[in-house]
C-alpha positions as a printed NumPy array, in Angstrom:
array([[ 14.566, -67.778, -12.611],
       [ 17.016, -65.13 , -11.362],
       [ 18.002, -64.302, -14.933],
       [ 14.314, -63.815, -15.841],
       [ 13.784, -61.548, -12.81 ],
       [ 16.772, -59.38 , -13.766],
       [ 15.606, -59.154, -17.363],
       [ 12.081, -58.135, -16.323],
       [ 13.439, -55.504, -13.977],
       [ 15.463, -54.121, -16.872],
       [ 12.283, -53.906, -18.926],
       [ 10.592, -51.996, -16.098],
       [ 12.986, -49.156, -16.841],
       [ 11.235, -48.672, -20.188],
       [  7.815, -48.446, -18.511],
       [  9.031, -46.072, -15.815],
       [ 10.624, -43.837, -18.464],
       [  7.41 , -43.736, -20.487],
       [  5.432, -43.097, -17.289],
       [  7.648, -40.141, -16.477],
       [  7.132, -38.685, -19.962],
       [  3.37 , -39.132, -19.855],
       [  3.074, -37.491, -16.459],
       [  4.224, -34.256, -18.092],
       [  0.818, -33.971, -19.777],
       [ -1.682, -31.594, -18.17 ],
       [ -4.631, -34.015, -18.106],
       [ -2.582, -36.468, -16.061],
       [ -1.712, -33.91 , -13.375],
       [ -5.258, -32.555, -13.33 ],
       [ -6.586, -36.038, -12.785],
       [ -4.635, -36.475,  -9.558],
       [ -5.504, -33.063,  -8.144],
       [ -9.263, -33.669,  -8.306],
       [-11.109, -35.93 ,  -5.881],
       [-13.913, -36.653,  -8.359],
       [-13.32 , -37.456, -12.024],
       [-15.881, -36.424, -14.593],
       [-16.91 , -38.657, -17.472],
       [-14.262, -37.355, -19.865],
       [-11.534, -37.734, -17.267],
       [-12.663, -41.283, -16.526],
       [-12.466, -42.121, -20.23 ],
       [ -9.025, -40.511, -20.576],
       [ -7.722, -42.374, -17.513],
       [ -9.028, -45.717, -18.83 ],
       [ -7.275, -45.202, -22.167],
       [ -4.124, -44.013, -20.419],
       [ -3.765, -46.982, -18.059],
       [ -5.03 , -49.473, -20.628],
       [ -2.277, -48.231, -22.933],
       [  0.227, -48.905, -20.162],
       [ -1.076, -52.442, -19.868],
       [ -0.487, -52.944, -23.579],
       [  3.061, -51.569, -23.274],
       [  3.62 , -53.983, -20.379],
       [  2.559, -56.85 , -22.615],
       [  4.8  , -55.861, -25.528],
       [  7.828, -55.317, -23.323],
       [  7.467, -58.833, -21.882],
       [  9.37 , -61.994, -22.8  ],
       [  7.646, -64.812, -24.674],
       [  8.377, -68.316, -23.351],
       [  7.949, -71.629, -25.165],
       [  6.916, -74.346, -22.731],
       [  8.319, -76.958, -25.154],
       [ 11.847, -75.587, -25.63 ],
       [ 11.867, -73.453, -22.441],
       [ 13.479, -70.669, -24.477],
       [ 12.718, -66.951, -24.108],
       [ 12.289, -64.54 , -26.982],
       [ 13.474, -61.019, -26.187],
       [ 10.366, -59.268, -27.606],
       [  6.74 , -60.346, -27.794],
       [  4.88 , -60.854, -31.062],
       [  2.203, -63.341, -32.161],
       [  2.379, -66.435, -29.96 ],
       [  2.347, -70.105, -30.848],
       [  0.008, -72.456, -29.016],
       [  2.733, -73.528, -26.585],
       [  3.907, -70.018, -25.79 ],
       [  3.089, -67.548, -23.017],
       [  4.396, -64.133, -21.944],
       [  6.334, -63.103, -18.855],
       [  5.119, -59.501, -18.718],
       [  4.331, -56.433, -16.607],
       [  0.811, -55.872, -17.908],
       [ -0.824, -55.7  , -14.5  ],
       [  1.208, -52.625, -13.506],
       [ -0.87 , -50.249, -15.618],
       [ -4.119, -51.961, -14.609],
       [ -3.287, -51.982, -10.886],
       [ -2.229, -48.327, -10.856],
       [ -5.361, -47.398, -12.804],
       [ -7.563, -49.012, -10.172],
       [ -5.611, -47.641,  -7.232],
       [ -5.642, -44.064,  -8.504],
       [ -8.834, -43.886, -10.541],
       [-11.17 , -46.37 ,  -8.819],
       [-12.859, -49.546,  -9.944],
       [-14.222, -48.013, -13.171],
       [-10.761, -47.052, -14.365],
       [ -9.316, -50.34 , -13.129],
       [-11.9  , -52.489, -14.9  ],
       [-11.744, -50.348, -18.055],
       [ -7.964, -50.537, -18.224],
       [ -8.158, -54.272, -17.464],
       [-10.593, -54.831, -20.351],
       [ -8.341, -52.964, -22.802],
       [ -5.162, -54.722, -21.687],
       [ -6.94 , -58.098, -21.353],
       [ -8.592, -58.004, -24.803],
       [ -5.289, -56.998, -26.363],
       [ -3.578, -59.929, -24.645],
       [ -6.301, -62.263, -25.911],
       [ -5.635, -61.208, -29.52 ],
       [ -1.973, -62.291, -29.247],
       [ -2.961, -65.956, -28.792],
       [ -1.097, -68.665, -26.939],
       [ -2.516, -71.272, -24.569],
       [ -2.809, -68.675, -21.754],
       [ -4.678, -66.077, -23.834],
       [ -8.038, -66.472, -22.058],
       [ -6.63 , -66.852, -18.546],
       [ -4.259, -63.876, -18.868],
       [ -6.987, -61.69 , -20.4  ],
       [ -9.372, -62.591, -17.558],
       [ -6.643, -62.035, -14.953],
       [ -6.112, -58.472, -16.208],
       [ -9.795, -57.681, -15.573],
       [ -9.631, -59.282, -12.11 ],
       [ -6.552, -57.129, -11.351],
       [ -8.603, -54.026, -12.209],
       [-11.402, -55.075,  -9.852],
       [ -8.934, -55.93 ,  -7.066],
       [ -7.018, -52.65 ,  -7.282],
       [-10.287, -50.686,  -7.464],
       [-11.239, -52.089,  -4.054],
       [ -8.164, -50.398,  -2.566],
       [ -8.813, -47.051,  -4.27 ],
       [ -8.646, -44.01 ,  -1.999],
       [-10.072, -40.651,  -3.01 ],
       [ -7.247, -38.754,  -1.32 ],
       [ -4.73 , -40.83 ,  -3.313],
       [ -2.309, -41.081,  -0.4  ],
       [ -1.339, -44.63 ,  -1.32 ],
       [  1.808, -46.027,   0.236],
       [  4.524, -47.56 ,  -1.902],
       [  4.346, -50.694,   0.242],
       [  0.632, -51.036,  -0.545],
       [  1.274, -50.669,  -4.267],
       [  3.943, -53.382,  -4.101],
       [  1.692, -55.805,  -2.219],
       [ -1.343, -55.195,  -4.457],
       [  0.751, -55.549,  -7.622],
       [  2.267, -58.78 ,  -6.301],
       [ -1.166, -60.057,  -5.233],
       [ -2.65 , -59.311,  -8.667],
       [  0.148, -61.255, -10.326],
       [ -0.277, -64.111,  -7.843],
       [ -3.968, -64.301,  -8.778],
       [ -2.962, -64.381, -12.454],
       [ -0.775, -67.423, -11.766],
       [ -3.703, -69.156, -10.043],
       [ -6.057, -68.323, -12.947],
       [ -3.514, -69.791, -15.388],
       [ -3.437, -73.006, -13.388],
       [ -7.238, -73.171, -13.179],
       [ -8.086, -72.354, -16.81 ],
       [ -5.116, -72.927, -19.115],
       [ -4.738, -76.349, -20.701],
       [ -2.85 , -78.607, -20.947],
       [ -2.27 , -78.355, -17.215],
       [  1.304, -79.693, -17.504],
       [  2.305, -76.731, -19.673],
       [  0.518, -74.319, -17.32 ],
       [  2.298, -75.812, -14.308],
       [  5.677, -75.631, -16.049],
       [  5.009, -72.004, -17.008],
       [  4.037, -70.978, -13.473],
       [  7.1  , -72.697, -12.015],
       [  9.393, -70.754, -14.329],
       [  7.805, -67.268, -14.433],
       [  5.644, -67.188, -11.276],
       [  8.052, -65.826,  -8.658],
       [  9.932, -63.442, -11.029],
       [  6.65 , -61.947, -12.308],
       [  5.182, -61.562,  -8.806],
       [  8.295, -59.765,  -7.584],
       [  8.849, -57.729, -10.771],
       [  5.24 , -56.528, -11.022],
       [  5.096, -55.716,  -7.315],
       [  8.251, -53.659,  -7.653],
       [  7.029, -52.156, -10.915],
       [  3.773, -51.   ,  -9.312],
       [  5.726, -49.361,  -6.506],
       [  8.141, -47.692,  -8.968],
       [  5.266, -46.46 , -11.13 ],
       [  3.582, -44.965,  -8.064],
       [  6.877, -43.404,  -7.014],
       [  7.097, -41.623, -10.376],
       [  3.535, -40.337, -10.008],
       [  4.153, -39.196,  -6.429],
       [  7.278, -37.357,  -7.529],
       [  5.223, -35.48 , -10.128],
       [  2.568, -34.563,  -7.57 ],
       [  5.175, -33.513,  -5.007],
       [  6.934, -31.454,  -7.659],
       [  3.687, -29.631,  -8.433],
       [  2.988, -29.083,  -4.743],
       [  6.501, -27.744,  -4.128],
       [  6.203, -25.437,  -7.128],
       [  2.769, -24.339,  -5.918],
       [  4.166, -23.654,  -2.443],
       [  6.987, -21.568,  -3.931],
       [  4.519, -19.599,  -6.047],
       [  2.274, -19.115,  -3.007],
       [  5.262, -17.727,  -1.08 ],
       [  6.034, -15.388,  -3.97 ],
       [  2.42 , -14.25 ,  -4.094],
       [  2.396, -13.562,  -0.353],
       [  5.674, -11.637,  -0.584],
       [  4.339,  -9.601,  -3.488],
       [  1.055,  -8.981,  -1.641],
       [  2.917,  -7.807,   1.456],
       [  5.155,  -5.454,  -0.536],
       [  2.502,  -4.049,  -2.884],
       [ -0.246,  -3.439,  -0.324],
       [  1.246,  -0.175,   0.925],
       [  1.388,   1.18 ,  -2.639],
       [ -2.05 ,   0.014,  -3.8  ],
       [ -3.682,   1.637,  -0.77 ],
       [ -3.321,   4.855,  -2.736],
       [ -5.26 ,   3.401,  -5.667],
       [ -4.075,   2.779,  -9.221],
       [ -1.9  ,   5.611, -10.494],
       [  1.493,   6.11 , -12.13 ],
       [  3.429,   6.109,  -8.851],
       [  1.761,   3.05 ,  -7.322],
       [  1.854,   1.134, -10.631],
       [  5.589,   1.792, -11.07 ],
       [  6.375,   0.561,  -7.564],
       [  4.23 ,  -2.553,  -8.029],
       [  5.822,  -3.376, -11.429],
       [  9.326,  -3.174,  -9.928],
       [  8.307,  -5.512,  -7.091],
       [  6.703,  -8.099,  -9.399],
       [  9.546,  -7.911, -11.947],
       [ 12.142,  -8.594,  -9.257],
       [ 10.168, -11.529,  -7.825],
       [  9.093, -13.321, -11.013],
       [ 12.041, -12.469, -13.316],
       [  9.92 , -11.922, -16.404],
       [ 11.163,  -9.991, -19.457],
       [  8.91 ,  -7.092, -18.478],
       [  5.908,  -6.205, -16.347],
       [  3.416,  -3.457, -17.137],
       [  0.222,  -2.   , -15.712],
       [ -2.324,   0.016, -17.661],
       [ -5.606,   1.713, -16.996],
       [ -8.326,   1.691, -19.634],
       [ -6.528,   4.074, -21.992],
       [ -2.836,   4.464, -21.187],
       [  0.259,   2.75 , -19.821],
       [  0.757,   3.581, -16.159],
       [  4.08 ,   1.746, -15.743],
       [  6.405,  -0.544, -17.732],
       [  9.48 ,  -2.162, -16.173],
       [ 11.908,  -4.346, -18.147],
       [ 12.548,  -4.89 , -21.856],
       [ 10.751,  -2.568, -24.242],
       [ 10.663,   0.335, -21.787],
       [ 12.106,   2.598, -24.502],
       [  8.826,   2.584, -26.441],
       [  6.305,   1.206, -23.914],
       [  6.475,   4.436, -21.974],
       [  4.353,   5.435, -18.968],
       [  1.563,   7.943, -19.595],
       [  1.505,   7.023, -23.304],
       [ -1.525,   5.424, -24.925],
       [ -1.895,   1.645, -25.001],
       [  0.104,   0.329, -27.968],
       [ -1.132,  -3.245, -28.429],
       [ -4.518,  -4.386, -29.666],
       [ -4.325,  -7.498, -27.515],
       [ -4.397,  -5.294, -24.38 ],
       [ -7.528,  -3.54 , -25.578],
       [ -9.06 ,  -6.97 , -26.252],
       [ -8.286,  -8.081, -22.675],
       [ -9.934,  -4.905, -21.336],
       [-13.015,  -5.437, -23.516],
       [-13.377,  -9.169, -22.725],
       [-12.385,  -8.942, -19.065],
       [-10.468, -12.225, -19.301],
       [ -6.826, -13.353, -19.259],
       [ -5.333, -13.478, -22.762],
       [ -2.095, -15.206, -23.842],
       [ -0.383, -13.687, -26.873],
       [  2.622, -14.67 , -28.972],
       [  4.831, -12.196, -30.812],
       [  2.577, -12.135, -33.88 ],
       [ -0.618, -11.475, -31.92 ],
       [  0.933,  -8.832, -29.652],
       [  0.983,  -6.436, -32.634],
       [  3.405,  -3.991, -31.039],
       [  3.809,  -0.817, -33.08 ],
       [  7.603,  -1.195, -32.956],
       [  8.704,  -3.984, -35.311],
       [ 11.949,  -4.731, -33.428],
       [ 10.232,  -5.055, -30.043],
       [ 12.107,  -7.732, -28.015],
       [  8.968,  -8.982, -26.266],
       [  8.105, -12.399, -27.675],
       [  5.03 , -13.439, -25.679],
       [  2.666, -11.895, -23.166],
       [ -0.027, -12.721, -20.644],
       [ -2.526,  -9.91 , -20.114],
       [ -4.708, -10.187, -17.007],
       [ -7.563,  -7.752, -16.281],
       [ -7.686,  -5.741, -13.056],
       [-11.215,  -5.305, -11.745],
       [-13.201,  -3.326,  -9.221],
       [-16.791,  -4.265,  -8.425],
       [-16.75 ,  -6.643, -11.381],
       [-15.744,  -3.959, -13.894],
       [-12.354,  -3.937, -15.621],
       [-10.341,  -0.848, -14.693],
       [ -6.99 ,  -1.798, -16.23 ],
       [ -4.586,  -4.641, -16.961],
       [ -1.586,  -6.377, -15.422],
       [  0.775,  -7.505, -18.21 ],
       [  3.616, -10.048, -18.077],
       [  6.057, -10.289, -20.987],
       [  8.278, -13.28 , -21.825],
       [ 10.909, -14.115, -24.431],
       [  8.765, -16.924, -25.866],
       [  5.566, -18.883, -25.252],
       [  7.604, -21.806, -23.859],
       [  8.191, -19.794, -20.684],
       [  4.452, -19.528, -20.047],
       [  3.925, -22.744, -18.065],
       [  0.845, -23.836, -16.145],
       [  2.522, -22.761, -12.921],
       [  3.215, -19.303, -14.362],
       [ -0.415, -19.003, -15.485],
       [ -1.663, -19.941, -12.013],
       [  0.684, -17.363, -10.478],
       [ -0.498, -14.632, -12.861],
       [ -4.14 , -15.501, -12.227],
       [ -3.555, -15.307,  -8.487],
       [ -1.664, -12.009,  -8.717],
       [ -4.319, -10.313, -10.843],
       [ -7.03 , -11.491,  -8.45 ],
       [ -4.981, -10.38 ,  -5.429],
       [ -4.308,  -6.925,  -6.879],
       [ -7.972,  -6.519,  -7.802],
       [ -8.896,  -7.344,  -4.208],
       [ -6.3  ,  -4.886,  -2.891],
       [ -7.742,  -2.151,  -5.1  ],
       [-11.229,  -3.029,  -3.83 ],
       [ -9.957,  -2.713,  -0.245],
       [ -8.312,   0.605,  -1.118],
       [-11.577,   1.953,  -2.501],
       [-13.517,   0.709,   0.529],
       [-10.944,   2.262,   2.87 ],
       [-11.269,   5.617,   1.109],
       [-15.05 ,   5.428,   1.388],
       [-14.715,   4.618,   5.098],
       [-12.359,   7.549,   5.646],
       [-14.756,   9.902,   3.871],
       [-17.653,   8.628,   5.964],
       [-15.618,   9.005,   9.146],
       [-14.594,  12.548,   8.255],
       [-18.201,  13.416,   7.475],
       [-19.271,  12.066,  10.846],
       [-16.539,  14.053,  12.59 ],
       [-17.673,  17.262,  10.895],
       [-21.251,  16.519,  11.896],
       [-20.19 ,  16.013,  15.503],
       [-18.237,  19.282,  15.431],
       [-21.295,  21.083,  14.065],
       [-23.307,  19.761,  17.021],
       [-20.825,  21.199,  19.532],
       [-20.501,  24.738,  18.081],
       [-24.155,  25.845,  18.62 ],
       [-23.994,  24.497,  22.172],
       [-21.125,  26.85 ,  23.025],
       [-22.584,  29.796,  21.089],
       [-25.893,  29.582,  22.968],
       [-24.194,  29.734,  26.379],
       [-21.878,  32.579,  25.351],
       [-24.726,  34.723,  24.024],
       [-26.635,  34.168,  27.247],
       [-23.641,  35.524,  29.142],
       [-23.432,  38.647,  26.948],
       [-27.193,  39.25 ,  27.157],
       [-26.964,  39.215,  30.954],
       [-24.278,  41.939,  30.85 ],
       [-25.877,  44.302,  28.32 ],
       [-28.066,  46.04 ,  30.907],
       [-25.769,  46.031,  33.902],
       [-22.392,  46.639,  32.237],
       [-22.61 ,  47.665,  28.539],
       [-18.855,  48.333,  28.339],
       [-18.039,  44.824,  29.469],
       [-20.67 ,  43.495,  27.092],
       [-18.992,  45.304,  24.201],
       [-15.64 ,  43.887,  25.263],
       [-17.083,  40.388,  25.405],
       [-18.633,  40.84 ,  21.971],
       [-15.183,  41.663,  20.588],
       [-13.81 ,  38.571,  22.304],
       [-16.694,  36.539,  20.933],
       [-16.063,  37.731,  17.391],
       [-12.441,  36.597,  17.651],
       [-13.551,  33.309,  19.14 ],
       [-16.147,  32.652,  16.429],
       [-13.633,  33.458,  13.723],
       [-11.268,  30.88 ,  15.23 ],
       [-14.159,  28.47 ,  15.724],
       [-15.175,  28.636,  12.056],
       [-11.565,  28.144,  10.991],
       [-10.893,  25.044,  13.074],
       [-14.131,  23.298,  12.139],
       [-12.948,  23.101,   8.519],
       [-10.103,  20.816,   9.649],
       [-10.206,  17.29 ,  10.979],
       [ -7.238,  17.984,  13.231],
       [ -5.33 ,  20.923,  14.689],
       [ -2.384,  21.216,  17.047],
       [ -2.942,  21.561,  20.775],
       [ -1.569,  25.104,  20.738],
       [ -4.49 ,  26.24 ,  18.545],
       [ -6.984,  24.327,  20.651],
       [ -5.621,  25.887,  23.832],
       [ -5.981,  29.39 ,  22.355],
       [ -9.566,  28.511,  21.594],
       [-10.159,  27.454,  25.192],
       [ -8.472,  30.574,  26.593],
       [-10.8  ,  32.752,  24.482],
       [-13.786,  30.867,  25.851],
       [-12.577,  31.139,  29.438],
       [-11.958,  34.879,  29.107],
       [-15.699,  35.236,  28.556],
       [-16.565,  32.88 ,  31.429],
       [-14.151,  34.596,  33.835],
       [-15.807,  37.933,  33.014],
       [-19.116,  36.355,  33.918],
       [-17.947,  34.741,  37.171],
       [-16.141,  37.688,  38.795],
       [-14.168,  36.581,  41.862],
       [-15.757,  33.17 ,  41.533],
       [-13.779,  31.309,  38.811],
       [-10.04 ,  30.719,  38.913],
       [ -8.289,  28.945,  36.015],
       [ -4.898,  27.276,  36.543],
       [ -2.682,  26.083,  33.689],
       [  0.024,  23.403,  33.947],
       [  1.402,  23.196,  30.411],
       [  4.463,  21.588,  28.808],
       [  5.188,  23.8  ,  25.81 ],
       [  6.709,  20.851,  23.92 ],
       [  3.414,  18.967,  24.097],
       [  1.485,  21.675,  22.275],
       [  2.559,  20.374,  18.846],
       [  0.471,  17.209,  19.278],
       [ -2.433,  16.821,  16.841],
       [ -5.939,  16.721,  18.3  ],
       [ -9.518,  16.945,  16.983],
       [-10.732,  20.558,  17.041],
       [-13.265,  21.542,  19.723],
       [-12.101,  18.801,  22.071],
       [-11.084,  20.753,  25.196],
       [-13.707,  23.519,  25.08 ],
       [-16.734,  21.195,  25.622],
       [-14.945,  19.553,  28.568],
       [-14.139,  22.931,  30.108],
       [-17.695,  24.12 ,  29.47 ],
       [-19.059,  20.984,  31.141],
       [-17.089,  21.779,  34.32 ],
       [-18.344,  25.352,  34.427],
       [-21.952,  24.597,  33.545],
       [-22.471,  21.477,  35.65 ],
       [-19.563,  21.259,  38.079],
       [-19.891,  24.834,  39.361],
       [-23.67 ,  25.091,  38.976],
       [-24.477,  25.42 ,  42.686],
       [-21.144,  26.788,  43.827],
       [-20.763,  30.548,  44.402],
       [-17.105,  30.84 ,  45.419],
       [-13.738,  29.082,  45.146],
       [-14.429,  27.554,  41.72 ],
       [-11.048,  26.232,  40.584],
       [-10.494,  24.778,  37.108],
       [ -7.101,  23.219,  36.279],
       [ -5.975,  22.438,  32.721],
       [ -2.961,  20.106,  32.494],
       [ -1.08 ,  19.205,  29.303],
       [  2.044,  17.076,  29.823],
       [  4.427,  14.801,  28.005],
       [  4.509,  11.437,  29.759],
       [  5.801,   8.038,  28.615],
       [  6.004,   9.027,  24.929],
       [  2.422,  10.267,  25.107],
       [  0.585,  13.523,  25.522],
       [ -1.443,  13.575,  28.735],
       [ -4.391,  16.001,  28.934],
       [ -6.474,  16.555,  32.054],
       [ -9.394,  18.885,  32.888],
       [ -9.985,  19.012,  36.647],
       [-12.535,  20.949,  38.708],
       [-13.484,  21.111,  42.367],
       [-17.204,  21.255,  41.634],
       [-20.124,  19.203,  42.863],
       [-18.991,  15.966,  41.2  ],
       [-21.086,  12.974,  40.195],
       [-22.152,   9.623,  41.55 ],
       [-20.249,   6.494,  40.598],
       [-23.183,   5.216,  38.527],
       [-23.384,   8.41 ,  36.469],
       [-19.598,   8.499,  36.044],
       [-19.709,   5.   ,  34.482],
       [-22.452,   6.075,  32.041],
       [-21.253,   9.456,  30.889],
       [-19.182,   9.553,  27.705],
       [-20.392,   6.137,  26.524],
       [-23.783,   7.332,  25.228],
       [-26.115,  10.331,  25.558],
       [-28.042,  10.197,  28.836],
       [-31.708,  11.091,  29.305],
       [-31.522,  13.12 ,  32.536],
       [-32.824,  16.359,  34.043],
       [-29.221,  17.337,  34.861],
       [-28.092,  17.107,  31.222],
       [-27.72 ,  14.642,  28.371],
       [-23.919,  14.345,  28.444],
       [-23.955,  14.83 ,  24.67 ],
       [-20.916,  17.135,  24.642],
       [-18.711,  14.661,  26.5  ],
       [-20.069,  11.775,  24.43 ],
       [-19.208,  13.608,  21.181],
       [-15.688,  14.42 ,  22.363],
       [-15.111,  10.809,  23.421],
       [-16.508,   9.567,  20.092],
       [-14.167,  11.727,  18.038],
       [-11.108,  10.821,  20.095],
       [-11.717,   7.079,  19.721],
       [-12.522,   7.397,  16.017],
       [ -9.247,   9.23 ,  15.342],
       [ -6.85 ,   7.579,  17.777],
       [ -8.481,   4.323,  18.824],
       [-10.004,   3.062,  22.059],
       [ -6.805,   3.747,  24.031],
       [ -7.538,   7.51 ,  23.682],
       [-10.979,   7.288,  25.281],
       [-11.867,   9.661,  28.117],
       [-11.055,   8.515,  31.659],
       [-13.56 ,  10.106,  34.088],
       [-13.168,  10.116,  37.854],
       [-15.668,  11.905,  40.072],
       [-17.049,  11.902,  43.583],
       [-20.005,  13.891,  44.926],
       [-18.902,  17.243,  46.4  ],
       [-15.245,  16.54 ,  45.578],
       [-15.094,  17.45 ,  41.914],
       [-14.486,  15.763,  38.579],
       [-11.382,  14.856,  36.59 ],
       [-11.544,  14.067,  32.875],
       [ -8.285,  12.881,  31.285],
       [ -7.067,  11.132,  28.164],
       [ -3.804,  10.034,  26.543],
       [ -2.676,  10.409,  22.93 ],
       [  0.473,   8.498,  21.836],
       [  3.13 ,  11.08 ,  21.024],
       [  3.258,  12.056,  17.366],
       [  0.471,   9.655,  16.281],
       [ -1.421,  10.927,  13.262],
       [ -5.208,  11.071,  13.07 ],
       [ -6.637,   8.023,  11.356]])
């Protein structure tokens, strides 16, 4: 009995080896990655596992119940012979992994084959194979997380049932009993262990694929992280060259190239001497990929490079798309087609999709920036007439009573308007320019409010290089003069503070005017206000532009109390560029 067990375990090595070879086939791996099998996959799985059952039969040992001698290999059986085999392994694994349909199908194939070999156990063994398929199908799990212990127990149970069927059906009973006594325990143990070993091989294949997939996912994420900064600028020679270097270093292909619809943007690796950037596309297969909009795999003959001695032996050309339209290609070159594995194809597919998405994001970001700049210019255009109207009113009031001063203010206004028109063509200026703008405005207002308005400046010269939206300070200053000092005839003090604090530029406009209520202070700057005292549109527009360019942390901070004045302040992180 021990000798039979050892011999059967030796034979299991043949089955495990064949199992390992067959698991290299794509259909086998695909079958285990999908929760639901289609009709073709069911048929393929039935043939696959039925074939294993047949191999298990042929690798068994035939036993004569008369002489009690074993033959090393199975062939046609005499009436007193039976087979100590591992047939149920394929059937059991088929049912466990593919469900009852695969189990029963594999059992029918293996069982009918066993029936054709003859012997007094032909019917019972053929029937037992079908029962094994039904049994294993009952334990099928769609997630396929089957434990090795479960496979061992189910394989042993299936073989135990086969022994019982032999005793119930096979005749003469004395021969059946003798057979079960000799081969029963070794076959139960060997087939239980064989089922577990078979499952172990399959699990190793699945784990290998998952590990490879995880590695490729890590590579894709690394590539995405490194290429994003370059693809933000769109697809051009500079960004394509940087991206090709990154991908070439990560994937270790023979070469990587990127093209647009007509020319090569970048080529890194072998063949760079004739696949030169800014030259026209040299291979017909690339033009085919652009026209079809699908991934194409090419060998050396189908690449059709114009240089006969080109070292590039195989290529995968993947289209790059924006809004569903092909705008170029991402090309991977290899020494031969053997290097283009399923894992490599999945990686290339993922990279082309990722880069297409990055280019889509880049285009959307550019559109957003253009829209934001347009909105900023519109907001600036709303502020300029507001200031011009008030300035002209001041000059009109002086024409009759003091023409000389009116002429002087007109000269000042002309300089101011020239500066105003200049700054509104820019989305940002430095604080020094903005402060000059404000000083020009205040020179007009001080001429209007003789002995009434006093302007104090507390300026850090180093802070004046900070970028700021144009026409930011002037509306705030104008708001203090127009509303804060409206009912005040004397001692109108306006303080402008620009300081460097905590790696930020701090800007404050403070007046000692009539102030505002707490309720109005909480409303102003967040939206235009429908009020007899003013809409707050100027402050709202300034606040809107600051937050659009620098974020919410640059929003206006307004503090005010009735009859105590108003302070409007904001912070800009030092050196931060407009967004």
